[in-house]
C-alpha positions in Angstrom: 84.6 4.9 12.4 84.9 8.6 12.9 83.7 10.9 10.0 87.3 12.1 9.3 88.5 8.6 8.8 85.5 7.7 6.6 86.3 10.9 4.4 89.8 9.9 4.1 89.0 6.3 3.3 86.8 7.3 0.4 89.2 9.6 -1.1 92.0 7.1 -0.8 90.0 4.3 -2.3 89.2 6.2 -5.5 92.7 7.6 -5.8 93.9 4.0 -6.0 91.4 3.5 -8.8 93.0 6.3 -10.8 90.7 9.3 -9.8 92.3 12.8 -9.3 91.5 14.1 -5.8 90.0 17.7 -6.3 89.1 20.2 -3.6 85.6 21.0 -2.8 84.0 23.8 -4.9 82.6 26.9 -3.1 79.0 26.8 -1.8 78.5 29.8 -4.3 78.5 28.3 -7.8 80.8 30.1 -10.0 79.2 31.5 -13.1 76.0 29.4 -12.9 72.8 31.6 -12.6 70.5 28.6 -12.5 71.7 27.7 -8.9 71.7 29.8 -5.7 74.0 27.3 -3.8 76.0 24.2 -4.6 73.6 21.4 -3.8 75.5 18.5 -5.2 79.0 17.1 -5.8 78.7 17.5 -9.6 78.0 21.3 -9.7 81.6 22.3 -10.1 81.8 19.9 -13.0 78.6 20.9 -14.8 80.5 22.6 -17.7 82.5 19.5 -18.1 79.4 17.3 -18.4 77.9 19.6 -21.1 81.1 19.7 -23.1 81.7 23.6 -22.4 84.7 23.2 -20.2 87.9 21.0 -20.3 88.0 18.1 -18.0 90.8 18.1 -15.3 91.4 14.4 -16.0 89.3 11.4 -17.0 87.9 10.9 -13.5 87.9 12.7 -10.1 86.9 12.3 -6.5 85.8 15.0 -4.1 84.3 15.7 -0.7 81.9 18.5 -1.6 80.3 21.1 0.6 76.5 21.3 -0.1 73.6 23.4 0.9 70.0 22.6 0.4 67.9 25.6 1.5 66.5 26.9 -1.8 64.9 25.7 -5.1 64.0 22.2 -6.0 66.2 20.8 -3.2 65.1 22.6 0.0 65.3 20.6 3.3 65.1 23.7 5.7 61.7 22.7 7.1 62.8 19.2 8.0 66.0 20.1 9.8 66.1 18.9 13.4 62.7 17.1 13.2 63.9 14.1 11.0 66.9 12.0 11.5 68.8 12.9 8.4 67.8 16.2 6.9 70.3 19.2 6.9 70.9 22.5 5.5 74.7 21.9 5.2 76.2 18.5 4.5 79.2 16.8 2.7 78.7 14.8 -0.4 81.3 12.3 -1.1 81.5 11.8 -4.9 83.4 10.0 -7.6 83.1 11.2 -11.2 83.7 9.9 -14.7 84.1 12.4 -17.5 83.5 10.1 -20.3 86.0 7.6 -18.9 83.8 4.8 -17.4 80.1 4.2 -17.1 77.6 1.9 -15.3 79.8 -1.2 -14.9 82.6 0.4 -13.2 80.5 2.7 -11.1 78.5 -0.1 -9.6 81.6 -2.3 -9.1 83.5 0.6 -7.3 80.5 1.3 -5.0 80.0 -2.3 -4.0 83.7 -3.0 -3.3 84.0 0.2 -1.2 81.1 -0.3 1.0 81.6 -4.0 1.7 85.3 -4.3 1.7 86.7 -0.9 2.9 83.7 0.0 5.1 82.7 -3.5 6.0 78.9 -3.0 5.7 77.1 -6.4 5.6 76.1 -7.4 2.1 72.9 -8.9 3.4 71.7 -5.6 4.6 72.1 -3.9 1.2 69.5 -3.1 -1.3 69.7 -1.4 -4.7 67.1 0.6 -6.8 67.3 1.5 -10.4 65.1 3.4 -12.8 62.2 1.4 -14.1 63.5 1.5 -17.7 67.1 0.7 -16.9 67.6 -2.9 -17.6 71.3 -2.5 -17.9 71.7 -1.4 -14.3 69.3 -4.1 -13.1 71.5 -6.8 -14.7 74.9 -5.3 -13.6 73.8 -5.3 -9.9 73.0 -9.0 -10.3 76.2 -9.8 -12.1 78.6 -7.8 -10.1 77.3 -8.0 -6.5 75.8 -10.4 -4.0 72.5 -8.6 -3.9 69.6 -11.1 -4.8 67.0 -10.0 -7.3 64.4 -9.5 -4.7 66.5 -6.7 -3.2 66.8 -4.8 -6.5 63.8 -2.5 -7.0 62.7 -0.7 -10.1 61.5 2.8 -9.2 60.0 5.8 -11.1 61.3 9.2 -12.1 60.6 10.6 -8.6 63.2 8.4 -7.0 65.5 7.3 -9.7 65.9 10.0 -12.2 68.3 12.8 -11.1 68.5 16.4 -12.3 70.6 19.1 -10.6 67.9 21.7 -11.3 65.1 22.4 -13.7 67.6 22.5 -16.5 71.0 21.1 -17.1 72.7 17.7 -16.9 70.5 14.7 -15.8 70.0 11.0 -16.2 68.6 7.9 -14.5 70.3 6.8 -11.2 70.8 3.8 -9.1 70.7 4.0 -5.3 72.3 1.9 -2.6 70.2 1.4 0.6 71.1 0.0 4.1 68.5 -2.2 5.9 68.3 -1.6 9.7 65.4 -3.8 10.3 65.8 -6.8 12.6 64.1 -9.5 10.5 65.8 -8.4 7.0 62.8 -9.8 5.2 63.0 -9.1 1.5 59.6 -10.4 0.6 58.0 -7.0 0.8 56.2 -4.9 -1.8 57.5 -1.7 -3.5 55.1 0.3 -1.2 56.4 -1.5 2.0 59.9 -0.8 0.8 59.2 3.0 0.4 57.4 3.1 3.7 60.4 1.5 5.4 62.6 4.3 3.8 60.3 7.1 5.0 60.6 5.8 8.6 64.4 5.3 8.4 64.3 1.6 8.7 65.8 1.2 5.3 68.2 4.1 4.4 69.4 5.4 1.1 73.0 6.5 1.5 74.6 6.4 -2.0 73.2 7.6 -5.3 74.9 6.6 -8.6 73.9 9.0 -11.4 74.3 7.8 -15.0 74.6 11.2 -16.5 73.3 10.9 -20.1 71.2 14.1 -21.0 71.2 17.9 -20.9 67.7 19.1 -20.1 66.5 22.2 -21.8 64.0 24.7 -20.3 61.2 23.1 -22.4 61.8 19.7 -20.9 63.7 18.3 -24.0 66.5 15.9 -23.2 69.6 16.1 -25.4 72.3 13.4 -25.1 75.5 14.6 -23.5 78.7 14.5 -25.6 79.9 11.5 -23.6 78.0 9.5 -21.0 79.5 10.2 -17.6 79.2 9.3 -13.9 78.3 11.5 -11.0 77.9 9.6 -7.7 77.0 11.2 -4.3 77.3 9.4 -1.0 76.2 11.3 2.1 79.0 11.5 4.6 76.7 12.2 7.6 74.4 9.2 6.7 77.3 6.7 6.3 78.9 7.9 9.5 75.6 7.2 11.3 75.6 3.6 9.9 79.1 2.9 10.8 78.8 4.4 14.3 75.7 2.4 14.9 73.5 5.4 15.8 69.9 5.9 14.5 70.4 9.6 13.4 73.0 11.7 11.7 72.7 14.1 14.7 74.2 11.5 17.1 77.4 11.2 15.1 80.8 12.7 16.0 80.0 15.4 13.4 77.1 16.8 15.5 77.4 15.7 19.1 80.3 18.3 20.0 77.9 21.0 18.7 74.9 19.6 20.7 77.2 19.6 23.8 78.0 23.2 23.2 74.2 24.1 22.8 73.6 22.3 26.1 76.3 24.5 27.9 74.9 27.7 26.3 71.3 26.9 27.1 71.8 25.4 30.6 69.6 22.4 29.5 70.2 18.7 29.0 69.8 16.9 25.6 68.6 13.3 25.8 69.9 10.7 23.4 66.9 8.5 24.1 64.4 7.9 21.2 61.6 8.6 23.3 62.9 12.2 24.0 63.3 13.0 20.3 60.8 15.8 20.1 62.3 17.6 23.1 65.6 18.1 21.3 64.6 19.7 18.1 66.1 23.1 19.1 69.5 21.5 19.9 69.7 19.8 16.6 68.6 22.8 14.7 71.3 24.9 16.4 73.9 22.3 15.6 72.8 22.1 11.9 72.6 25.8 11.4 75.9 26.6 13.1 77.6 24.5 10.3 75.6 26.2 7.6 76.4 29.7 8.9 80.1 29.0 9.3 80.5 27.7 5.8 78.5 30.3 4.2 80.5 33.0 5.7 83.7 31.3 5.0 82.7 31.2 1.3 82.0 34.9 1.2 78.3 35.1 1.7 77.4 38.1 3.9 74.1 38.5 5.8 71.7 41.0 3.9 68.2 41.3 2.8 68.8 40.0 -0.8 69.4 36.7 -2.4 72.2 34.5 -0.8 72.7 37.0 2.0 69.0 36.7 2.9 69.2 32.9 2.9 72.1 33.1 5.4 70.3 35.7 7.5 67.1 33.4 7.5 69.2 30.4 8.7 70.7 32.4 11.4 67.6 34.0 12.7 65.8 30.6 12.8 68.6 29.4 15.2 68.2 32.5 17.3 64.4 32.0 17.5 65.0 28.4 18.8 67.2 29.4 21.7 65.2 32.4 22.4 62.2 30.3 23.0 64.3 28.2 25.5 65.1 31.3 27.5 68.4 32.4 26.2 68.5 36.2 25.8 72.2 36.6 24.9 73.9 35.7 21.7 75.3 32.1 21.6 75.3 30.8 18.0 78.7 32.3 17.5 80.0 29.9 20.1 78.8 27.0 18.1 80.3 28.4 15.0 83.7 28.5 16.8 83.1 24.7 17.5 82.6 24.2 13.8 85.8 26.0 12.9 87.9 24.0 15.4 86.3 20.7 14.3 86.3 21.0 10.5 89.2 23.5 9.5 91.7 20.7 9.2 89.6 19.6 6.1 88.4 23.0 5.1 91.2 25.5 6.0 89.2 28.5 4.9 87.2 28.3 8.2 90.4 28.9 10.3 91.6 31.6 7.8 88.4 33.6 8.4 87.7 32.5 12.1 87.4 36.1 13.5 85.2 37.2 10.7 82.9 34.1 11.1 82.5 34.6 14.9 82.2 38.4 14.8 79.7 38.5 12.0 77.5 35.8 13.5 77.5 37.4 16.9 76.6 40.8 15.4 73.7 39.3 13.5 72.5 37.5 16.5 72.5 40.8 18.6 70.7 42.5 15.7 67.9 40.1 15.7 67.7 39.9 19.4 67.1 43.5 19.7 63.9 43.2 17.7 62.6 39.7 18.3 60.8 40.6 21.6 58.6 43.1 19.7 58.3 40.6 16.9 57.1 37.7 19.1 54.7 40.1 20.9 53.3 41.0 17.5 52.9 37.3 16.7 51.1 36.6 19.8 48.6 39.3 19.0 48.3 38.0 15.4 48.1 34.4 16.3 47.4 33.7 20.0 48.1 30.2 21.1 45.0 28.0 21.0 43.3 30.0 18.3 42.7 29.5 14.6 42.2 31.5 11.6 44.4 33.2 8.9 47.1 35.8 9.5 46.6 38.8 7.2 49.2 39.3 4.5 50.1 42.8 5.6 50.7 41.5 9.2 53.1 38.9 7.9 54.8 41.6 5.9 55.1 43.9 8.9 56.8 41.0 10.7 59.3 40.7 8.1 59.7 44.6 7.4 59.6 46.0 11.0 60.8 43.1 13.2 63.1 41.1 10.8 61.0 37.9 11.1 61.6 36.0 7.8 58.5 34.7 6.1 59.5 31.2 6.3 59.8 31.6 10.0 56.4 33.2 10.2 55.0 30.3 8.3 56.6 27.8 10.8 55.3 29.6 13.8 51.8 29.7 12.1 51.8 26.0 11.5 52.8 25.2 15.0 49.9 27.3 16.3 47.4 26.1 13.8 47.0 29.2 11.6 47.1 29.9 7.9 48.9 32.8 6.3 47.5 35.0 3.5 50.6 34.6 1.3 49.0 36.4 -1.6 48.4 39.4 0.5 52.0 39.2 1.8 53.2 39.1 -1.8 51.1 42.3 -2.7 52.6 44.1 0.3 56.1 43.1 -0.7 55.6 44.2 -4.3 54.1 47.4 -3.1 57.4 48.1 -1.0 59.5 47.2 -4.0 57.5 49.6 -6.3 58.1 52.4 -3.7 61.8 51.6 -3.7 61.9 51.6 -7.6 60.0 54.9 -7.9 62.1 57.8 -9.1 64.9 55.6 -10.5 66.1 56.1 -13.9 64.6 54.1 -17.0 66.8 51.7 -18.7 66.5 51.3 -22.3 67.4 47.9 -24.1 68.9 47.4 -27.4 68.2 44.2 -29.0 71.3 43.1 -30.9 70.9 40.0 -33.2 74.4 39.0 -32.9 76.3 35.8 -33.7 80.0 35.2 -33.0 82.6 37.9 -33.2 86.4 37.8 -32.6 86.2 34.1 -32.1 84.0 34.4 -29.0 81.5 31.7 -28.5 78.1 32.6 -27.6 76.5 29.4 -26.1 73.1 30.7 -25.6 72.9 31.9 -29.3 74.4 28.7 -30.7 71.5 26.7 -29.1 68.6 28.9 -29.6 69.4 31.7 -32.1 67.5 34.1 -29.9 68.4 37.8 -29.8 70.8 39.1 -27.1 69.6 42.0 -25.1 72.1 44.8 -24.2 71.3 47.4 -21.6 72.9 50.7 -22.6 71.7 52.8 -19.5 70.3 55.6 -21.5 67.1 57.3 -20.5 65.3 57.0 -23.7 61.6 56.8 -24.8 60.6 54.9 -26.8 63.0 52.0 -26.5 65.3 51.6 -29.3 65.9 48.2 -31.1 68.7 47.9 -33.6 69.5 45.1 -35.8 72.6 45.1 -37.9 73.3 42.4 -40.5 77.0 43.5 -40.7 77.3 42.8 -37.0 77.9 39.2 -37.7 81.1 40.1 -39.5 84.1 39.1 -37.4 85.9 41.9 -35.6 88.9 41.2 -33.5 88.6 43.6 -30.5 91.4 44.5 -28.2 91.3 46.5 -24.8 93.9 49.2 -25.0 92.7 51.3 -22.1 95.4 50.3 -19.7 97.9 52.4 -21.6 96.0 54.7 -24.0 93.0 57.0 -23.6 92.9 58.4 -27.2 93.2 56.0 -30.1 92.3 55.8 -33.7 90.7 52.7 -34.6 88.4 50.9 -37.0 84.9 50.0 -35.8 81.4 48.9 -36.6 78.7 51.5 -35.9 75.0 51.6 -36.1 72.2 53.9 -35.0 68.4 54.1 -34.3 66.2 56.5 -32.5 69.1 58.9 -32.1 71.3 56.4 -30.2 74.6 55.5 -31.8 76.6 52.4 -30.9 80.0 51.4 -31.7 82.1 48.1 -31.6 85.8 49.4 -31.5 88.5 47.4 -32.9 91.0 49.0 -30.5 88.8 49.9 -27.4 90.1 52.4 -24.7 86.8 52.4 -22.8 86.7 50.4 -19.5 83.6 48.3 -18.9 82.3 48.4 -15.3 83.9 45.5 -13.4 85.4 44.9 -9.9 83.9 48.0 -8.5 85.4 50.3 -11.1 82.7 52.3 -13.1 82.5 52.4 -16.9 84.3 55.2 -18.7 82.7 58.0 -20.5 84.2 60.0 -23.4 83.6 60.7 -27.1 83.8 58.9 -30.4 84.8 61.4 -33.3 84.3 60.8 -37.0 84.5 62.9 -40.1 82.4 65.9 -39.2 80.5 64.5 -36.2 81.0 63.5 -32.5 79.1 61.3 -30.2 79.2 61.6 -26.4 79.7 58.1 -24.9 77.5 57.6 -21.9 77.1 53.8 -21.8 79.6 51.0 -21.9 78.1 47.5 -22.1 78.9 43.9 -22.9 77.4 41.6 -25.6 78.8 38.1 -25.5 82.3 39.1 -24.5 82.5 42.2 -26.7 82.5 45.8 -25.4 79.9 48.1 -27.0 80.0 51.9 -26.4 76.9 54.0 -27.0 75.5 57.6 -26.8 73.9 60.5 -28.5 75.2 62.9 -31.1 77.0 65.9 -29.6 78.3 67.6 -32.8 77.9 67.7 -36.5 75.3 65.6 -38.4 74.9 61.8 -38.4 71.8 60.0 -39.5 70.3 56.6 -38.3 71.6 53.7 -40.2 69.7 50.8 -41.8 72.6 48.5 -41.0 76.0 48.2 -39.6 78.6 50.6 -41.1 82.4 50.0 -41.1 84.2 53.3 -40.2 87.4 54.7 -38.9 87.1 56.9 -35.8 89.0 58.6 -32.9 88.0 57.2 -29.5 88.7 59.4 -26.6 88.1 58.5 -22.9 87.3 61.3 -20.6 90.5 62.5 -18.8 88.6 62.0 -15.4 89.7 58.4 -15.9 93.1 59.3 -14.3 91.1 60.3 -11.1 89.4 56.9 -11.2 92.9 55.2 -11.5 94.0 57.2 -8.5 91.1 55.9 -6.4 91.5 52.5 -7.6 95.2 52.2 -6.7 94.4 53.8 -3.4 91.8 51.2 -2.8 94.5 48.4 -3.1 96.7 50.3 -0.6 93.7 50.8 1.8 92.8 47.0 1.6 96.4 46.1 2.6 96.5 48.6 5.4 93.3 47.4 7.0 94.6 43.8 7.0 97.8 44.9 8.5 96.2 47.1 11.2 93.0 45.2 11.9 93.9 41.6 11.2 93.9 38.9 8.5 90.0 38.5 8.9 89.5 41.6 6.8 88.4 40.8 3.3 86.8 43.0 0.6 83.0 42.7 0.6 82.4 45.3 -2.1 83.8 48.5 -3.7 83.0 51.4 -5.8 85.8 53.2 -7.8 84.6 56.4 -9.4 86.5 59.7 -10.4 85.2 61.7 -7.4 85.6 59.1 -4.7 86.2 55.5 -3.7 84.1 53.3 -1.4 85.3 50.2 0.2 83.3 47.6 2.2 85.2 45.1 4.3 84.6 42.4 7.0 85.2 43.7 10.4 83.1 44.0 13.6 82.6 47.3 15.1 83.6 50.9 14.2 87.3 51.9 13.9 88.8 53.7 16.8 90.2 57.3 16.1 93.6 55.8 16.6 93.0 52.8 14.1 91.6 55.3 11.5 94.6 57.6 11.7 97.1 54.6 11.6 95.4 53.4 8.4 95.3 56.8 6.7 98.9 57.1 7.6 99.8 53.8 6.2 98.2 54.6 2.8 99.8 58.0 2.9 103.1 56.4 3.5 102.6 54.1 0.5 101.9 57.0 -1.7 104.9 58.9 -0.5 107.1 55.8 -1.2 106.1 56.0 -4.8 106.9 52.4 -6.0 106.0 51.5 -9.5 102.8 49.7 -10.0 103.6 46.2 -11.6 101.1 44.5 -13.9 101.5 40.8 -15.0 99.5 37.8 -16.4 100.0 34.6 -14.4 98.6 31.2 -13.9 95.8 31.4 -11.3 97.6 28.9 -8.9 101.0 30.5 -9.4 99.5 33.9 -8.4 97.7 32.6 -5.4 100.9 30.8 -4.3 102.9 34.1 -4.7 100.4 35.7 -2.1 98.0 37.4 -4.5 94.6 38.2 -2.9 91.5 36.8 -4.7 87.9 38.0 -4.0 85.5 35.4 -2.4 82.9 34.4 -4.8 84.6 35.7 -7.9 85.2 33.5 -10.9 88.7 33.3 -12.2 90.1 31.8 -15.3 93.4 29.8 -15.6 95.3 32.9 -16.5 94.7 36.0 -14.3 96.1 39.6 -14.2 98.1 40.4 -11.0 98.5 44.0 -9.7 101.4 44.3 -7.5 102.5 47.3 -5.4 106.0 45.9 -4.2 106.2 45.4 -0.5 102.6 46.6 0.0 99.9 44.8 -1.9 99.2 42.0 -4.5 95.7 41.4 -5.8 94.0 39.8 -8.8 92.5 42.7 -10.6 91.4 43.6 -14.1 91.0 47.4 -13.3 93.0 50.4 -14.5 95.7 51.9 -12.1 98.2 54.7 -11.8 101.9 54.1 -13.0 103.3 54.8 -9.5 101.7 55.2 -6.1 102.9 58.9 -6.0 100.5 59.8 -8.8 97.7 59.3 -6.2 98.8 62.6 -4.7 97.1 62.3 -1.4 94.4 60.3 0.5 91.9 61.3 3.1 89.2 59.1 4.8 85.8 61.0 4.6 83.6 58.5 6.6 83.7 55.1 8.1 80.3 53.4 8.8 78.5 50.2 9.2 76.5 48.8 6.3 75.5 45.3 7.6 76.3 43.0 10.4 80.0 42.5 10.5 80.5 44.7 7.4 82.1 48.3 7.6 82.4 50.9 4.9 85.1 53.5 4.3 84.6 56.3 1.8 87.7 58.2 0.9 89.1 60.7 -1.7 92.4 61.1 -3.5 94.2 63.6 -5.7 92.2 66.7 -6.6 89.3 65.5 -4.3 91.5 65.2 -1.3 93.0 68.7 -2.0 89.5 70.3 -2.4 88.5 68.7 0.8 91.4 70.2 2.8 90.6 73.6 1.2 87.1 73.4 2.5 88.3 72.5 6.0 90.6 75.4 6.0 87.7 77.7 5.0 85.5 76.2 7.7 88.3 76.7 10.4 88.7 80.3 9.3 84.9 81.0 9.6 84.8 79.5 13.2 87.8 81.3 14.5 86.3 84.6 13.1 82.8 84.0 14.7 84.4 82.9 18.0 87.0 85.7 17.8 89.9 83.5 18.7 93.1 82.2 17.1 93.1 78.7 15.5 95.3 77.3 18.2 92.7 78.5 20.9 89.6 77.1 19.1 89.4 73.8 21.0 89.6 75.5 24.4 87.0 78.1 23.3 84.6 75.5 22.3 85.1 73.6 25.5 84.1 76.8 27.5 81.1 77.2 25.5 80.0 73.6 25.9 80.5 73.7 29.6 78.3 76.9 29.8 75.6 75.1 27.7 75.7 72.1 30.0 75.4 74.2 33.1 72.4 76.2 31.7 70.8 72.8 30.5 71.3 71.4 34.0 69.5 74.2 35.6 66.5 73.9 33.1 66.4 70.1 33.7 66.2 70.7 37.5 63.3 73.0 37.1 61.6 70.5 34.8 62.3 67.7 37.5 60.6 69.8 40.1 57.7 70.3 37.8 57.5 66.5 37.4 57.4 65.9 41.1 54.5 68.4 41.3 52.5 66.6 38.7 53.0 63.2 40.6 52.0 64.8 43.8 48.8 66.2 42.1 47.9 62.8 40.7 48.3 61.0 44.2 46.3 63.6 45.9 43.5 63.3 43.3 43.3 59.5 44.0 42.4 60.1 47.7 44.1 58.7 50.9 41.8 55.9 52.1 42.5 52.3 51.4 43.9 50.9 48.3 43.9 53.4 45.3 44.5 53.3 41.6 46.4 56.2 40.2 46.6 57.0 36.5 47.2 60.1 34.3 49.6 61.9 32.0 52.8 63.4 33.0 55.5 65.3 31.1 59.1 64.5 31.9 62.4 66.0 30.6 64.6 63.8 28.3 66.9 61.6 30.1 64.5 60.9 33.1 65.2 57.6 34.7 61.8 55.8 34.9 63.1 53.5 37.7 63.8 56.5 39.9 60.4 57.9 39.1 58.7 54.6 39.8 60.4 54.6 43.2 59.1 58.2 44.0 55.4 56.9 42.9 55.7 53.9 45.0 56.9 55.9 47.9 53.9 58.1 47.8 51.4 55.5 46.9 51.0 53.3 49.9 48.7 50.5 49.1 47.6 50.6 45.4 48.7 50.6 41.9 49.6 53.3 39.4 49.8 53.4 35.6 51.1 56.6 34.0 51.3 57.9 30.4 54.7 59.4 30.2 55.4 62.1 27.7 58.8 63.5 26.6 57.8 66.8 24.9 61.4 67.5 23.7 61.6 64.1 21.9 58.0 63.7 21.0 58.1 60.3 22.6 55.6 58.4 24.8 55.7 55.4 27.2 53.6 53.7 29.8 54.9 53.0 33.3 53.2 51.0 36.0 54.0 50.2 39.7 52.1 48.0 42.2 52.5 47.9 46.0 53.7 44.7 47.7 50.4 44.0 49.5 48.5 43.9 46.2 51.1 41.8 44.4 50.4 39.1 47.1 46.8 39.2 45.8 47.7 38.6 42.1 48.2 42.0 40.7 51.5 42.7 38.8 52.9 45.8 37.2 53.8 43.9 34.1 50.2 42.8 33.5 49.0 46.5 33.8 51.5 48.0 31.6 50.9 45.2 29.0 47.2 45.9 28.9 47.9 49.6 28.5 50.4 49.1 25.6 48.3 46.6 23.8 45.3 49.0 23.6 47.5 51.4 21.7 48.9 48.9 19.4 52.2 48.4 21.1 53.8 45.9 23.7 55.5 46.0 27.1 56.3 44.1 30.2 58.3 43.9 33.3 58.3 42.6 36.8 55.6 42.6 39.5 56.7 45.9 41.2 57.7 48.0 38.1 57.2 47.8 34.4 57.2 49.9 31.4 55.9 49.6 27.7 55.4 51.5 24.5 52.6 53.6 23.2 51.7 52.7 19.7 49.1 55.4 18.9 49.4 58.3 21.4 45.8 59.3 20.6 44.7 56.0 22.2 46.7 56.6 25.4 43.5 57.3 27.5 42.1 54.1 26.2 45.2 52.3 27.5 45.0 53.8 30.8 41.3 52.6 31.0 42.3 49.1 30.0 44.8 49.0 32.8 42.2 50.3 35.3 39.8 47.6 34.2 42.2 44.9 34.7 43.2 46.2 38.1 39.6 46.4 39.3 38.9 43.0 38.0 41.8 41.5 40.0 41.4 43.7 43.1 37.8 45.0 43.5 38.8 47.5 46.1 40.6 49.4 43.3 37.4 50.0 41.3 36.4 53.1 43.4 
């Protein structure tokens, strides 16, 4: 049975049992800070199990995308080495939200695996938690499993929890016996040993969700006992297809075949060749993880989820690099994943171009540094040696060569070394401290707040702990404000879409010169969706406070700042007052930039393709910044077309339409949603008729014409597959054009020409500069030839000779041509030269060896490698010609000496 049919049968079976079929959640858990990635089918239902979210129905069935590469569930090190561990996998699951419990869950599982899938009952085992008598009895009552094949296990095997905190409970697992004798007279230890060697395989876990685990380990009963089951699609497919490993199912074999083609090597399905195929399996697994992470909006970076993606991708590159592949190939496997799995997960096909382009760009980025990184690894832990790699060396591998720490650890284990991870951590923290130095200090205000305006504060209702609110003020000492009146209900309304100046009732308090306000009618925008927070003033009777911070406290917006006018003392508690709240008029500039961002996004997609998605943004009064998925810089024509499209949208001057709609309705109407964002059932839609429709909570102009004008300032790359456009609108664009006009006037005055003749005048000047530079380079080239002739003459003319020394060459010198000139004058011998580029302050080593000495075992690559290593660098090349780096130029003479020593050891005639 193929995997697609298995998935379909599972879903159909539970639909017949009254379960609602729901789509897979994202690999990025929405609104859950306890998890980096979705690692189980129940993650998207966590709020339902804890009673914090409404259930979509009494029961549900899904096929959930999962990733296990971090935290408690981390299988990265086992990938490709064992038969069943993966980074990305699918978990088939049926869920009861207080509808049914243990009896029905066991009955459903047994019926499906024996009737629908046809697994032999005599090969099935069940395990239960050692305290779960109910589950033990139900397996005996409802199934054909004899008592000898129902095993009681401890917490490690049969108590499930999603993370260190959250929903949890005892579980019961189904196992399939692959042994020939099917002997059930085995001990628990023998049963576990059979599991570890894949002779008895666990493939379905029924979790009886009963508790919510707190950080202190306390288990509180959930509002209603529920069911969370997880069945591994890949494992069941392997059982049904009669293969001993998930990697030999139809889910992985097409990827392994693509890897064979890319590597030019054969993969053997024979069990005795298992160890030889690790790289193929890693590539197949990692291609799936990379494809799905990118499709769910994760971008390669050096932080958090993006760094995990980068680590997975670079592990794959390292595997094919070790097998001799020097060009990017993982993106080809990602393309196979898209073609194979997009019928089930259409987001793959929707972002195909982005997936392929980003993967290839990341591969090329790592391939550009891996040579140096592997040379550094060879120096730090040469094969056949032992010892401990210094922490600063491991950090250098990460910081300089992009080798992730887990990859360094893997290579160290393969070669028999330890790593000083404490020293690594110290080096990493030192770098972070340097990055933080010079940054502003953030002061925290501790607000002991309960509920306000009917907003539930779940953390407070459980623990009663204070809530910390960052007000982004550079204050010393830190200010803590506790106001008893804060607990009074205040119904807050955001009125900033329409009004910038409002009279409103408020709650206010102060301490240490910082004044904070909770406004009933609040016009101040709180930073969200890339749009920065507002500034402005709060004015009372005889006083005014400049608002410099807008923050959130359990769903309420708090504005804060220092006294600007009048007199206002610190307060012992919260005071009710009536004030005038004024947002800085520069907000109108922010609105121009925000609406222009929507026009820009739409123009990019129309001009470049549907693979373009927003990857980040900044909307401020003076500029806008927009990050988007695209490979390679824009051409001059593309940039002009995009700028022209946005300008056309401005001149058309349609009215900006804002509406509240159901999420599904908005998406069906064509509204764009941002990947990784959490949306409620009702969303705000911003529509520019005929041009753009996006889900957005920001503030905008009333018509596009109010933007005034739009100019792109720069377009750059910020990460692999991610580009950034910075632009200005309105007054900013006007000022930019004025500055350009002033610059043009200065240039025409200095060059004494009309504006229309400026380009031709510049071309003539550049041609003259190039002619003069060519003359100078010719003279330098002659000087280089004279230096070579001097070195050759100094080495004598009799027999084989070794030539070494320092020569200065002009920038742009072709070392290959230079090597040919040296070989031509050398005759029999070898040469190692320290090449210096005075104009660029650059250094290099170059070596050549004559053909007769090559036949006696001397190679140019060996010589230059010896020279480079002596200076702390690396290099290599062929037998006739090679080049390498100079790590410390002050050690260049030692490098030349190392090469001479090697040459004389290989060819004694060169020692003279």
